[in-house]
KESESE-265315 format. One line per field, with one value per residue (C-alpha): x, y, z. Coordinates in steps of 0.1 Angstrom, whole numbers, padded with zeros to 4 digits. Each point is the difference from the previous one (the first is absolute). Example, Ala and Ser with C-alpha at 12.3 -4.5 7.8 and 13.67 -1.06 7.14 Angstrom:
REM residues 2
X [0123	0014]
Y [-0045	0034]
Z [0078	-0007]
END
This chain:
REM residues 88
X [0786	-0015	0021	0007	-0014	0015	-0009	0026	0013	0020	0033	0017	-0012	0032	0007	-0019	-0029	0012	-0012	0014	-0027	0005	-0020	-0003	-0013	-0003	0012	0003	0036	0005	0017	-0011	-0035	0002	-0017	0027	-0003	0019	0003	0012	0004	-0012	0007	-0033	-0007	-0022	-0004	-0019	0022	-0032	0009	0018	0019	-0023	-0028	-0013	-0001	-0007	0027	-0003	0029	0007	0027	0033	0001	0036	0027	-0019	-0036	-0023	-0030	-0025	-0023	-0037	-0017	0003	-0019	0006	0017	0028	0009	0034	0012	0020	0028	-0004	0030	-0012]
Y [0833	0034	0028	0030	0034	0032	0037	0027	0031	0000	0018	-0007	-0009	0006	-0035	-0016	-0021	0003	0021	0003	0000	0012	-0020	0015	-0019	0007	-0024	0001	0000	-0033	0015	0036	-0004	0031	-0001	0004	0002	-0025	0004	-0022	0004	-0026	-0002	-0008	-0009	0025	-0014	0030	0027	0016	0008	0032	0014	0010	-0025	-0023	-0036	-0035	-0026	-0038	-0025	-0023	-0023	0017	0022	0012	0002	0026	-0002	-0025	0022	0013	0030	-0009	0034	0037	0009	0038	0021	0021	0036	0008	0033	0021	0021	0037	0018	0035]
Z [1014	-0007	-0016	0021	-0011	0013	-0005	-0004	-0017	-0032	0006	-0034	-0035	-0019	-0011	-0029	0012	0036	0029	0035	0027	0036	0025	0035	0031	0036	0027	0037	0013	0019	0030	0003	-0014	-0021	-0034	-0027	-0038	-0022	-0037	-0028	-0038	-0024	-0038	-0018	-0036	-0019	-0036	-0013	0015	0012	0036	0008	0030	0029	-0008	0027	-0014	0011	-0008	0001	0004	-0029	-0014	-0005	-0031	0004	0027	0020	-0013	0017	0002	-0027	0001	0004	-0003	0009	0032	-0003	-0026	0016	-0007	-0012	0014	-0024	0015	-0005	-0016	0009]
END
């Protein structure tokens, strides 16, 4: 059985060797037919701590690494821009 590969945006990289990736998808509502956006967060293993918040990455499912981590980071598709808040 092939492993699933998803693409999403990193929303947190605070934990050691772990990133939280937000995956958004669009589905049609079964009754009303309107297109709605569904999102889900996945914890992924990043052994090198190379991925930062805002990056667009591809993740692949794997054997469980911990209680929450069953995904690993394959590669970075696009480097994100972290916007610094202005204190002026």
